[in-house]
C-alpha positions as CSV (number, residue, x, y, z in Angstrom):
1,M,0.0,0.0,0.0
2,I,1.3,3.5,-1.0
3,M,2.4,5.5,2.0
4,L,1.6,9.3,1.9
5,K,4.2,11.7,2.6
6,K,3.8,15.4,3.4
7,K,7.3,16.6,2.9
8,L,6.9,17.2,-0.9
9,Q,3.5,18.5,-2.1
10,K,3.9,17.2,-5.6
11,F,4.6,13.7,-4.2
12,F,1.6,13.9,-2.0
13,F,-0.8,14.7,-4.9
14,N,0.8,12.0,-7.2
15,C,0.0,9.4,-4.5
16,C,-3.5,10.6,-4.1
17,L,-4.0,10.5,-7.8
18,V,-2.8,6.8,-8.0
19,I,-5.4,6.0,-5.2
20,L,-8.2,8.1,-6.5
21,F,-8.0,7.8,-10.2
22,S,-6.3,4.7,-11.3
23,N,-7.9,2.5,-13.9
24,C,-7.5,-1.1,-12.6
25,N,-8.2,-2.7,-16.1
26,S,-4.6,-2.2,-17.1
27,P,-1.0,-0.6,-16.0
28,K,-0.9,3.0,-15.7
29,T,1.0,5.0,-18.4
30,Y,1.5,8.7,-18.7
31,D,2.9,8.9,-22.1
32,N,-0.6,8.6,-23.9
33,V,-1.1,11.6,-26.1
34,I,-4.8,12.8,-26.3
35,E,-5.9,12.3,-30.1
36,E,-8.4,15.0,-30.6
37,K,-10.7,15.5,-33.5
38,Q,-13.3,18.2,-34.3
39,L,-16.9,17.2,-33.9
40,D,-19.0,16.5,-37.0
41,K,-22.1,18.6,-37.6
42,Q,-24.6,15.9,-36.5
43,E,-22.5,15.3,-33.2
44,Y,-22.2,19.0,-32.5
45,K,-26.3,19.4,-33.0
46,S,-26.8,16.8,-30.5
47,Y,-24.7,18.4,-27.8
48,K,-25.8,22.0,-28.7
49,K,-29.3,20.9,-28.0
50,I,-28.5,19.2,-24.7
51,Q,-25.7,21.5,-23.2
52,G,-26.5,24.8,-24.8
53,F,-23.1,25.3,-26.1
54,S,-22.3,27.9,-29.0
55,L,-19.6,27.3,-31.8
56,E,-19.4,31.1,-31.6
57,K,-17.8,30.8,-28.1
58,F,-16.2,27.4,-28.2
59,Q,-14.1,25.1,-30.0
60,I,-15.4,21.5,-29.5
61,D,-13.1,18.4,-29.9
62,S,-13.6,14.8,-29.0
63,S,-11.5,12.0,-28.0
64,K,-11.9,8.5,-26.6
65,V,-10.5,6.9,-23.3
66,K,-7.4,4.7,-24.0
67,S,-6.8,1.3,-22.4
68,G,-5.4,1.8,-19.2
69,E,-5.9,5.5,-19.1
70,S,-7.3,7.4,-16.1
71,F,-9.2,10.7,-15.6
72,S,-6.2,12.0,-13.7
73,E,-4.0,11.3,-16.7
74,I,-6.5,13.0,-19.1
75,L,-6.6,16.1,-16.9
76,Q,-2.8,16.3,-16.6
77,H,-2.3,16.3,-20.4
78,L,-4.8,19.3,-20.3
79,N,-2.6,21.1,-17.8
80,V,-5.1,20.9,-15.1
81,S,-3.2,21.3,-11.7
82,Y,-2.7,18.5,-9.1
83,E,-4.7,20.5,-6.7
84,K,-7.7,20.8,-8.7
85,I,-7.6,17.1,-9.7
86,H,-7.4,16.1,-6.1
87,K,-10.3,18.6,-5.4
88,I,-12.3,17.0,-8.0
89,G,-11.8,13.5,-6.6
90,E,-12.5,14.6,-3.0
91,E,-15.3,17.4,-3.1
92,F,-17.4,16.0,-6.0
93,K,-17.0,12.2,-5.5
94,S,-20.7,12.3,-4.3
95,I,-21.7,13.6,-7.8
96,Y,-19.5,11.1,-9.7
97,D,-16.8,8.9,-8.8
98,I,-14.3,9.5,-11.5
99,R,-12.6,6.2,-11.1
100,R,-15.6,4.9,-13.1
101,I,-13.9,5.5,-16.6
102,Y,-13.6,2.8,-19.2
103,P,-11.7,2.4,-22.4
104,G,-13.6,3.4,-25.5
105,D,-15.7,5.9,-23.8
106,K,-16.0,9.4,-25.4
107,Y,-15.2,12.8,-23.8
108,Y,-15.4,16.3,-25.3
109,I,-12.9,19.1,-25.0
110,L,-14.2,22.7,-25.0
111,R,-11.8,25.6,-25.4
112,T,-12.6,29.4,-25.5
113,K,-12.2,30.6,-29.0
114,D,-10.8,34.1,-27.8
115,S,-7.9,32.5,-25.8
116,S,-8.0,28.7,-26.7
117,Y,-8.1,28.2,-23.0
118,F,-9.4,24.8,-21.8
119,S,-12.7,25.5,-20.2
120,K,-14.9,22.2,-20.0
121,L,-14.6,18.5,-20.2
122,I,-17.8,16.6,-21.0
123,Y,-17.4,12.5,-20.2
124,Q,-20.1,10.6,-21.8
125,H,-20.9,8.4,-18.7
126,S,-23.8,6.5,-20.5
127,L,-26.2,7.0,-23.1
128,T,-28.4,9.1,-21.0
129,E,-25.9,10.9,-18.7
130,N,-23.0,13.1,-19.2
131,V,-20.4,14.4,-16.6
132,V,-19.5,18.1,-17.1
133,M,-16.4,19.5,-15.7
134,S,-15.9,23.2,-15.6
135,F,-12.6,24.9,-15.1
136,L,-13.0,28.6,-16.6
137,D,-14.2,30.6,-13.5
138,S,-14.5,28.2,-10.9
139,L,-14.2,24.5,-10.6
140,N,-17.5,22.5,-10.8
141,V,-18.6,19.0,-11.6
142,E,-22.3,18.1,-12.5
143,L,-24.3,15.4,-14.1
144,I,-26.5,16.4,-17.1
145,N,-29.3,14.0,-18.0
146,K,-30.2,13.8,-21.9
147,P,-33.7,13.9,-22.6
148,I,-35.4,10.5,-23.4
149,E,-38.0,10.4,-26.2
150,I,-40.7,7.7,-25.7
151,R,-42.3,6.2,-28.8
152,I,-45.0,3.8,-29.0
153,H,-44.3,0.8,-31.2
154,K,-46.6,-2.1,-32.2
155,K,-45.6,-5.6,-33.3
156,A,-47.4,-9.0,-33.9
157,G,-45.7,-12.4,-34.3
158,T,-46.2,-16.1,-34.4
159,I,-44.1,-18.6,-32.3
160,N,-42.5,-21.4,-34.4
161,S,-40.1,-22.7,-31.7
162,S,-39.9,-20.4,-28.6
163,L,-40.9,-17.0,-27.6
164,W,-37.3,-15.9,-27.4
165,Q,-36.7,-16.9,-31.1
166,S,-39.8,-15.4,-32.3
167,F,-39.0,-12.1,-30.5
168,I,-35.4,-12.0,-32.0
169,E,-36.7,-12.7,-35.5
170,N,-39.2,-9.9,-35.0
171,N,-36.5,-7.5,-34.1
172,L,-37.7,-7.2,-30.6
173,T,-35.3,-6.9,-27.7
174,P,-34.5,-9.7,-25.2
175,A,-35.5,-7.4,-22.4
176,L,-39.0,-7.5,-23.9
177,V,-39.1,-11.2,-23.7
178,S,-38.5,-10.9,-19.9
179,K,-41.1,-8.3,-19.5
180,V,-43.8,-10.5,-21.1
181,A,-42.7,-13.7,-19.3
182,N,-43.0,-11.7,-15.9
183,L,-46.3,-10.4,-16.9
184,Y,-47.7,-13.7,-17.7
185,S,-45.8,-15.7,-15.0
186,W,-49.2,-16.3,-13.1
187,T,-51.4,-17.4,-15.9
188,I,-49.1,-19.0,-18.7
189,D,-46.3,-21.4,-18.4
190,F,-43.9,-20.4,-20.9
191,F,-42.1,-24.0,-20.9
192,D,-45.3,-25.2,-22.4
193,I,-45.6,-22.8,-25.2
194,Q,-47.1,-24.3,-28.5
195,K,-46.2,-23.8,-32.0
196,N,-48.4,-21.3,-33.6
197,D,-49.2,-19.5,-30.4
198,N,-49.1,-15.7,-31.3
199,Y,-49.1,-12.2,-30.1
200,K,-49.8,-8.7,-30.5
201,I,-48.0,-6.1,-28.5
202,I,-48.1,-2.3,-27.9
203,Y,-45.0,-1.1,-26.0
204,E,-42.8,1.9,-25.2
205,A,-39.4,2.4,-26.8
206,K,-36.8,4.9,-25.4
207,Y,-34.6,7.0,-27.7
208,V,-31.8,9.4,-27.1
209,D,-30.5,11.5,-30.1
210,N,-32.7,9.3,-32.2
211,K,-31.0,6.2,-31.0
212,F,-32.8,3.3,-29.5
213,I,-31.5,2.7,-25.8
214,G,-34.1,0.3,-24.4
215,V,-37.8,-0.6,-23.7
216,G,-40.2,1.0,-21.5
217,N,-43.5,-0.2,-20.3
218,I,-45.7,-2.6,-22.2
219,K,-48.9,-0.6,-22.8
220,A,-51.1,-3.6,-23.8
221,I,-50.5,-7.2,-25.1
222,L,-52.7,-10.1,-26.4
223,F,-51.2,-13.5,-26.2
224,N,-52.9,-16.4,-27.8
225,H,-51.9,-19.8,-26.1
226,K,-53.4,-22.9,-27.1
227,G,-56.2,-21.2,-28.9
228,K,-57.2,-19.0,-25.9
229,D,-56.7,-15.2,-25.7
230,F,-55.1,-13.6,-22.8
231,Y,-55.3,-9.9,-22.8
232,A,-53.2,-7.5,-20.4
233,F,-53.5,-3.9,-20.1
234,R,-51.5,-1.5,-18.1
235,Y,-53.8,0.7,-16.2
236,L,-53.9,3.1,-13.2
237,S,-56.1,1.6,-10.6
238,Q,-58.3,4.2,-9.0
239,S,-58.4,2.2,-5.7
240,K,-54.6,1.4,-5.6
241,K,-53.3,4.6,-7.2
242,V,-50.5,2.7,-9.0
243,E,-50.3,1.3,-12.5
244,S,-50.7,-2.5,-12.8
245,Y,-51.8,-4.9,-15.5
246,Y,-55.3,-6.3,-15.7
247,N,-57.2,-8.6,-18.3
248,E,-60.1,-7.3,-20.2
249,D,-62.4,-8.3,-17.2
250,G,-60.6,-6.1,-14.9
251,E,-58.8,-9.2,-13.0
252,S,-55.2,-8.4,-12.0
253,M,-52.7,-10.5,-14.0
254,Q,-51.0,-11.2,-10.5
255,R,-52.6,-14.3,-9.1
256,A,-52.5,-15.9,-5.7
257,L,-50.1,-18.5,-7.0
258,L,-47.4,-18.5,-9.7
259,S,-47.8,-20.9,-12.6
260,A,-44.6,-22.7,-11.7
261,P,-42.0,-22.6,-8.7
262,L,-38.9,-22.9,-10.9
263,E,-37.6,-22.7,-14.3
264,Y,-37.6,-26.4,-15.4
265,V,-36.2,-28.5,-18.3
266,R,-39.4,-30.6,-18.8
267,I,-42.3,-32.2,-16.9
268,S,-41.3,-35.6,-16.0
269,S,-44.5,-36.8,-14.3
270,K,-48.0,-35.3,-14.2
271,F,-50.8,-35.2,-11.4
272,S,-52.4,-38.4,-11.4
273,H,-54.8,-40.7,-9.1
274,S,-53.0,-43.7,-10.3
275,R,-49.3,-43.8,-11.3
276,L,-46.9,-46.5,-11.4
277,H,-44.2,-45.5,-8.9
278,P,-40.7,-45.5,-10.6
279,I,-39.0,-47.1,-7.5
280,K,-41.6,-49.2,-5.7
281,K,-43.3,-50.5,-9.0
282,I,-46.7,-50.3,-7.7
283,Y,-49.6,-48.0,-8.7
284,R,-50.7,-45.3,-6.3
285,P,-51.6,-41.7,-6.5
286,H,-49.3,-38.9,-7.5
287,Y,-50.8,-35.8,-6.2
288,G,-48.2,-33.4,-7.7
289,V,-46.2,-32.4,-10.8
290,D,-42.5,-33.4,-11.2
291,Y,-40.4,-30.7,-12.7
292,A,-37.1,-32.2,-14.0
293,A,-34.3,-29.5,-13.5
294,P,-30.5,-29.6,-12.7
295,S,-29.5,-30.1,-9.2
296,G,-29.2,-26.6,-7.5
297,T,-31.8,-24.9,-9.5
298,D,-33.6,-22.3,-7.5
299,V,-37.1,-23.1,-6.1
300,V,-39.4,-20.2,-5.2
301,S,-42.6,-19.9,-3.3
302,T,-45.5,-19.5,-5.5
303,G,-47.4,-17.4,-3.2
304,D,-47.2,-15.2,-0.1
305,G,-47.4,-17.3,3.1
306,K,-46.1,-18.9,6.3
307,V,-43.7,-22.0,6.3
308,I,-45.5,-24.6,8.4
309,F,-42.9,-27.4,7.7
310,A,-39.2,-27.7,6.5
311,A,-37.5,-30.8,7.4
312,R,-36.8,-34.3,6.2
313,S,-39.9,-36.4,5.6
314,G,-39.3,-40.0,4.6
315,G,-39.6,-40.6,0.9
316,A,-40.4,-37.1,0.3
317,G,-37.0,-36.2,1.2
318,N,-36.3,-32.6,2.2
319,M,-39.7,-30.9,2.2
320,I,-41.4,-27.5,2.6
321,K,-44.8,-26.8,3.4
322,I,-46.3,-23.2,3.0
323,K,-49.8,-22.2,4.2
324,H,-50.8,-19.2,2.0
325,A,-52.2,-16.1,3.1
326,F,-54.9,-16.0,0.1
327,G,-57.7,-18.7,0.6
328,N,-57.4,-22.0,2.3
329,I,-54.3,-22.9,0.2
330,E,-51.3,-25.1,1.0
331,T,-48.2,-25.9,-1.3
332,K,-45.7,-28.5,-0.9
333,Y,-42.1,-28.6,-2.2
334,L,-40.5,-32.2,-2.3
335,H,-37.0,-33.8,-2.8
336,L,-35.1,-30.5,-2.2
337,L,-31.4,-30.6,-2.1
338,K,-31.3,-28.1,0.6
339,F,-33.4,-25.1,2.2
340,E,-32.5,-21.6,1.5
341,K,-30.9,-19.9,4.7
342,G,-33.5,-18.6,7.2
343,I,-36.2,-20.9,5.9
344,K,-37.8,-22.4,8.9
345,V,-41.3,-23.2,10.6
346,G,-43.0,-19.8,11.3
347,K,-41.1,-17.8,8.5
348,F,-43.2,-15.5,6.4
349,V,-42.3,-15.8,2.7
350,E,-43.2,-13.6,-0.4
351,Q,-44.4,-14.9,-3.8
352,G,-41.2,-15.4,-5.9
353,Q,-38.8,-15.6,-2.8
354,K,-36.3,-18.5,-3.1
355,I,-36.9,-21.2,-0.3
356,G,-34.6,-23.9,-1.6
357,E,-32.9,-25.8,-4.4
358,V,-33.8,-28.7,-6.6
359,G,-32.4,-32.0,-5.4
360,S,-32.9,-35.6,-5.4
361,T,-33.6,-36.6,-1.5
362,G,-36.0,-39.3,-0.4
363,L,-37.4,-41.7,-3.0
364,S,-36.1,-40.2,-6.1
365,T,-34.5,-41.3,-9.3
366,G,-33.0,-38.1,-10.1
367,P,-32.9,-34.3,-9.7
368,H,-36.6,-32.9,-9.8
369,L,-39.1,-31.0,-7.7
370,D,-42.2,-32.6,-6.9
371,Y,-44.7,-29.5,-6.4
372,R,-48.1,-30.0,-4.9
373,V,-51.2,-27.9,-4.3
374,Y,-54.0,-28.4,-1.6
375,I,-57.1,-26.4,-1.3
376,N,-59.2,-27.1,1.7
377,G,-57.2,-30.1,2.4
378,K,-57.7,-31.6,-0.9
379,P,-55.0,-32.3,-3.6
380,Q,-55.2,-30.1,-6.7
381,N,-53.8,-30.6,-10.1
382,P,-51.2,-27.7,-10.2
383,L,-51.5,-27.5,-14.1
384,K,-55.2,-27.0,-14.2
385,L,-55.8,-24.6,-11.1
386,N,-58.2,-21.7,-11.7
387,V,-56.5,-19.2,-9.1
388,P,-58.3,-15.9,-8.6
389,S,-56.5,-12.7,-9.1
390,K,-55.2,-10.8,-6.1
391,D,-56.5,-7.2,-6.4
392,P,-59.1,-7.1,-9.2
393,I,-60.6,-3.7,-10.2
394,P,-63.5,-3.1,-7.8
395,K,-66.9,-3.9,-9.2
396,S,-68.1,-0.2,-8.6
397,L,-65.2,0.9,-11.1
398,K,-65.3,-2.0,-13.5
399,S,-67.4,-0.2,-16.2
400,K,-65.2,2.7,-16.1
401,Y,-62.2,0.5,-16.6
402,Q,-63.7,-1.3,-19.6
403,L,-64.4,2.1,-21.1
404,D,-60.9,3.4,-20.5
405,I,-59.4,0.4,-22.3
406,T,-61.7,0.5,-25.3
407,D,-59.4,2.5,-27.7
408,I,-56.3,0.5,-26.9
409,K,-58.1,-2.7,-27.1
410,K,-59.2,-1.8,-30.5
411,S,-55.7,-0.5,-31.4
412,L,-54.2,-3.9,-30.3
413,D,-56.8,-6.1,-32.1
414,S,-55.9,-4.1,-35.4
415,I,-52.3,-4.5,-35.3
416,N,-52.1,-7.3,-38.0
417,Q,-54.0,-5.0,-40.4
418,V,-51.9,-1.9,-39.5
419,L,-48.6,-3.9,-40.2
420,E,-50.1,-5.3,-43.5
421,I,-50.9,-1.7,-44.6
422,K,-47.4,-0.6,-43.8
423,S,-45.9,-3.6,-45.7
424,L,-47.9,-2.7,-48.8
425,V,-47.0,1.1,-48.5
426,Q,-43.1,0.0,-48.1
427,N,-43.3,-2.4,-51.2
428,A,-45.2,0.2,-53.3
429,S,-42.4,2.7,-52.5
430,Q,-39.6,0.3,-53.3
431,S,-41.2,-0.6,-56.5
432,D,-41.4,3.2,-57.5
């Protein structure tokens, strides 16, 4: 560790700079020369709009962070004093930690035209955020956010292999796949997606400087699974005062139980009143669904509730029982490798919270989870549960809700027609 000395001021500051501004990705070098280039017109227009800089006052050049280069080195090349560099690291670290600098990132150098004196440095921290360091009158560091433009996009597609593949082929971002899967996690098992399942979606896309940077909220979606339509609309509930997703009948997309407690490979055994036991070779009821998955796969609670059993239980192996807060529902999780830390009798768990890991304890032929659901003490087929929604639109507000979603539902239903018209227009323009 570098020992700080107070005898020589310059040595003191150099030591501070090593600690505060070094890029740990590669060795430090002080012989890098800043390669500056003047901004092109398009790039300048973008920064003029955001920062309010004027070509009449400033000369603006751009450069990129080199491998192993630190902010300290960049500022030293611009003849910024050790005192000012140290002050930036100490006084403004709550605004931006300038150790967070990465090779290839752009930065911009502003000089006053009348004296060519270095005035400002703008570091492009992210697509939406710039770090602006001012040196002309007084030292200052600030974060300036770029304005984000929200555009509404519409898409329709048919699934041939998987939801992921369909979205990629349709030029939809993987992040949108995750949003859709989470939205329908209570109603659709995406490991059971069928060929020719289809979807229509209206969603927000975010742009900065006319460049796509990511997706926002899904406004509405229609997912057709096994011939059945599943609508979802983002809506501000007047009773909850928060936006959430509801189907066309005003029922929340969030249900009392998730459709499955894990990400699995396949279903190895279904619910049955008479199944040949793979080990005992006798016919007896199997009141659960066996999800085959690698050992150690996370298992989550399918609903909010209280742990009422967490121990070894004969042929069931390591087992957890949860009494759920919604209705007289109990779920069981069998053959677990281990319990999550803190899971014990009396523990309250939330829907989606990890409770254990897939194993093969008890009477088991391989890693899997035997998942069971009981309502009023009677075993239920987890794959055929009709679980009620958690927080539906109140009956007194349902008419208003259905009126409010009329336009976006029409827009959603007409997406195929809209896309066909766009395609015809594009083809016509290409032929001209």
